[in-house]
N, C-alpha and C positions, 0 to 999 in steps of 0.2 A: 229440669227443661232449660231455665236460663240460668247462668252463674250469678251468685248472689254479689259478687264483686261489681258488676256492672250497675246495680241498683242505685246506689249512692252517687256514683259519678254522674249517671243519667239526670238525677235530681239537680246536682251541683251544675251541670252543664245548662240545664233548663234555666236555672236561676242566673247563671252568668249571662246568658243570652238577654234575659229580661233587664238585668241590670245595666248592661252595656247599650242596651236599647233605651232604656230611661235616661241614662247620663247623656247618650249622644242627641237624644232629642232635647235635653235642656241645653246642651251645648250649641246645637244649631240654633235654636230658638234665642237664648239669652246671649252667647258670645258672637255667633256669625250674624245675628240680626235677621234671620229669616222667620218671618211671622208664620205661623201654622194656620191652615185653613180649617174650615169646620170638620171636614172628614179627619184631619190630623189630630185635632182635639178629641174626637171620639176614640180614635185608635189609642191616645195617651191615656184615656180614662180607663181603658182596658190594661195597658201596659204598666203603667205606674203602681198599681197594686200588685200585680204579678211580682215585680221586684220584691216588694216587702213580703207578700205571702209566701213565695218559693224560698226567700231567705229565712224565714222562721222555720219552714219546713226542713231545711237543711240543717239548722241548729238542733232540731228536735228528732231528726230522722223520721219525720212523718210522711210515710208513703200515702196515706189517706188524702194527701193534698190534692191529688188529681182530681178528686170529686168535685172540687170547687174551683180549681185552677183551669181545667180544660174548658169548662163552659164560658169562662172569661175569656181565654185565648181564642176560643171559637168566634166568640162575639167580635173581639177585636180583628181576627182574621177575615171575618166577612166585611167590615168596614175597609179594611186594607185591600181586599179584593175588589170592591166597588171602587175604591179610589184608584187602584191600578188600571181597571177598565175604563175608568172616567179619563185616566192620564193617556192611555192609549187612543181614546177616541170613540170607545163603543157605546158609552152612555150618551143618549140624545140630550141635548141642550136644555129642553123644559125640565129635566129632573136633576139637573146639576145644582147641588146646594150652594156651591162656592161663587155662583155668578151673581147672586143677590146682593152679598154684602161680604166684605172681607177679602183676604188674599185668594188668588186663583187656585184651583185645585189641580191644575194642569199647567201652571205656568213656570218661569224659570226658577222660581223660589223652590220648586219641588224637585230640583235637579241638584244632586251634591257634586261638587267639583267639575261641574259640566258633564259628568259621565253617568252616574248612578242616580236613577228616580228614587226618591224617598219611599213612594208608596210599594215600589217593588220589595225594598228592604225590610220595610214594615211587615208585609205579606210572609216574607221569607222567616222573619223571626219569630211570628206567630205560629206558623206551620212547624217550625223546628221544635217549638215548646211543646206543642201538641203532640208530636211524633215522640219526643223524649218522655213526656210524661204518660204516653200510652204504652210503654214498655211495661210488661207484666213485673210488677214488684211482688216480692214474696217477703213475709216475715222470716227474721233469723231465728233459727232454733239452735239453742245450745245444748 
């Protein structure tokens, strides 16, 4: 059905996305000095373990990783979608968690280099990981 050659690269690409996202979030927060909002923290809670879990799965060629990585990525993706909708102004003010305390969920700190909104990047990363892990893996037969 699908060539076995693509199975391992899909896992490695998913891990690379999670690793780059994790390192980017740390760079943006620690080096660039942009404080994460509440929704950013929830997305980090989902992304940081994915970098570790998918890295271990790559080392062991563990294709069963999707059983526990896809739900984690889906949870992070749900928060990223909510954050993206909030950034676009579709979420009404009474249910915005960032207005009560901490940095704004839709302020200037949520835009990278004045061009790219961080919630959109986060959503794209989670969706890409889900798609790559949804690829049907098969065990190799010798």
